[in-house]
C-alpha positions as CSV (number, residue, x, y, z in Angstrom):
1,M,108.1,109.5,115.1
2,T,104.4,108.1,115.8
3,F,104.0,105.1,118.1
4,L,101.0,103.2,118.3
5,F,100.5,100.6,120.9
6,K,98.2,97.7,121.1
7,S,97.8,94.9,123.4
8,S,96.9,91.0,122.7
9,V,96.7,88.0,124.5
10,G,98.6,89.1,127.6
11,F,101.6,90.6,125.8
12,K,102.1,94.0,124.0
13,V,102.8,94.3,120.3
14,I,104.3,97.4,119.4
15,F,103.3,98.4,116.0
16,V,105.7,101.6,115.1
17,L,105.0,103.8,112.1
18,I,108.0,106.0,111.8
19,T,106.4,108.7,110.1
20,L,109.8,110.9,109.2
21,F,111.8,108.0,108.8
22,M,109.7,105.5,106.6
23,T,107.1,107.8,104.8
24,N,109.5,108.3,101.8
25,T,110.1,104.2,101.7
26,L,106.2,103.4,102.2
27,V,105.2,105.8,99.4
28,A,107.8,104.4,96.9
29,Q,107.1,100.9,97.9
30,S,103.7,101.2,96.4
31,Q,104.7,102.5,93.2
32,P,106.1,100.4,90.2
33,Q,110.0,100.4,90.4
34,K,111.8,98.6,87.7
35,N,109.0,96.0,87.0
36,Y,108.5,95.2,90.6
37,Y,106.5,96.3,93.9
38,I,107.7,96.0,97.3
39,K,105.4,96.0,100.3
40,S,106.8,95.8,104.0
41,V,104.8,94.3,106.8
42,F,106.3,95.4,110.3
43,F,106.2,93.5,113.6
44,G,106.6,94.2,117.4
45,G,109.7,92.9,118.9
46,G,109.6,88.9,119.3
47,S,106.0,88.9,117.7
48,Y,104.7,87.5,114.4
49,Y,101.4,88.9,114.8
50,I,99.8,91.0,112.0
51,D,97.2,93.6,112.8
52,Q,94.0,94.1,110.7
53,E,95.2,97.6,109.4
54,Q,98.3,95.9,108.0
55,E,96.6,92.7,106.6
56,H,94.0,95.1,104.7
57,E,97.0,97.1,103.2
58,L,98.8,93.9,102.3
59,I,95.6,92.7,100.5
60,E,94.8,95.9,98.8
61,F,98.5,96.2,97.8
62,I,98.5,92.8,96.0
63,L,94.9,93.2,94.2
64,E,95.6,96.6,92.9
65,I,98.4,95.1,90.6
66,E,97.0,94.3,87.0
67,D,97.6,90.9,85.4
68,L,99.1,89.5,88.5
69,R,99.6,86.3,86.7
70,E,102.8,87.9,84.9
71,Y,104.4,88.3,88.1
72,E,106.2,86.3,90.7
73,I,105.8,86.8,94.2
74,E,108.9,86.5,97.1
75,I,108.6,86.8,100.8
76,H,111.6,87.7,102.5
77,G,111.5,87.5,106.4
78,H,113.8,89.6,108.7
79,T,114.3,90.2,112.3
80,D,116.5,92.5,114.5
81,N,119.3,91.1,116.4
82,I,117.7,90.8,119.6
83,G,117.7,87.2,121.0
84,S,119.7,84.1,119.5
85,V,120.3,83.2,115.9
86,S,118.3,80.1,115.9
87,Y,115.5,82.1,117.6
88,N,115.6,84.8,115.1
89,Q,115.4,82.3,112.4
90,W,112.4,80.6,113.8
91,L,110.6,84.1,114.1
92,S,111.6,85.1,110.7
93,E,109.9,81.7,109.3
94,M,106.8,82.4,111.6
95,R,106.5,86.1,110.1
96,S,106.9,84.6,106.6
97,F,104.0,82.3,107.3
98,E,101.7,84.5,108.6
99,V,102.4,86.8,105.3
100,L,102.1,83.7,103.3
101,D,98.8,82.6,104.9
102,I,97.1,85.9,104.1
103,I,98.4,85.8,100.5
104,S,97.2,82.1,100.3
105,E,93.6,83.3,101.1
106,L,93.7,85.3,97.8
107,E,93.8,82.2,95.9
108,L,96.8,82.7,93.9
109,N,99.0,80.3,92.4
110,K,101.1,79.1,95.5
111,T,103.9,77.4,93.3
112,G,104.9,80.8,92.1
113,I,105.3,82.0,95.5
114,Q,109.0,81.8,97.1
115,V,109.9,82.2,100.5
116,H,113.3,83.4,101.9
117,D,114.0,83.6,105.8
118,F,116.9,85.5,106.7
119,G,116.5,86.0,110.4
120,E,118.9,88.7,111.5
121,L,121.6,87.8,109.2
122,S,120.7,90.0,106.5
123,P,119.7,93.4,107.9
124,Y,119.0,96.4,105.6
125,Y,118.8,98.7,108.5
126,D,121.3,99.4,111.2
127,N,120.7,97.0,114.1
128,H,122.9,99.3,116.3
129,T,120.2,102.1,116.6
130,W,116.7,101.5,117.9
131,E,114.9,102.7,114.7
132,G,117.2,100.1,112.5
133,K,116.0,97.4,115.0
134,L,112.1,98.4,114.5
135,S,112.7,98.7,110.8
136,N,114.4,95.0,110.6
137,R,111.4,93.4,112.2
138,R,109.6,93.0,109.0
139,V,108.5,90.8,106.0
140,D,109.1,92.0,102.6
141,V,106.7,91.0,99.8
142,I,108.2,91.6,96.5
143,I,106.3,91.1,93.4
144,R,108.3,90.9,90.3
145,K,107.4,90.7,86.5
146,I,108.5,87.6,85.1
147,T,110.8,88.1,82.2
148,M,111.3,85.7,79.4
């Protein structure tokens, strides 16, 4: 496991790269899978701050997709289960908004972007483990081919 610690405006934001745990997932996410692509942006606990490296990776991820007009974009915000349900819903919304803000700078068709905030209610990873909590602190950007 590799940990990268970064301080920002009086509070610590932990950005975790779980090399052994996430490497295969991150590599697979940048490959086309059944007409869709997925990119996850990870956050520190209680934070909706996106570091410059992840912002750059998100922009590169989107710009690498050819014929982007043929795809729809979904943003799914998630949190771990630390804190109240209402706080985690708010945090999920703030995280999604930050990702949407970055995507909006690319001058894409914003009407084709859907945002779904799940808070702590739809964890993909096990919130009973530290690694699971770290992995659930994320926003997934799903770019899916439009089928008619």
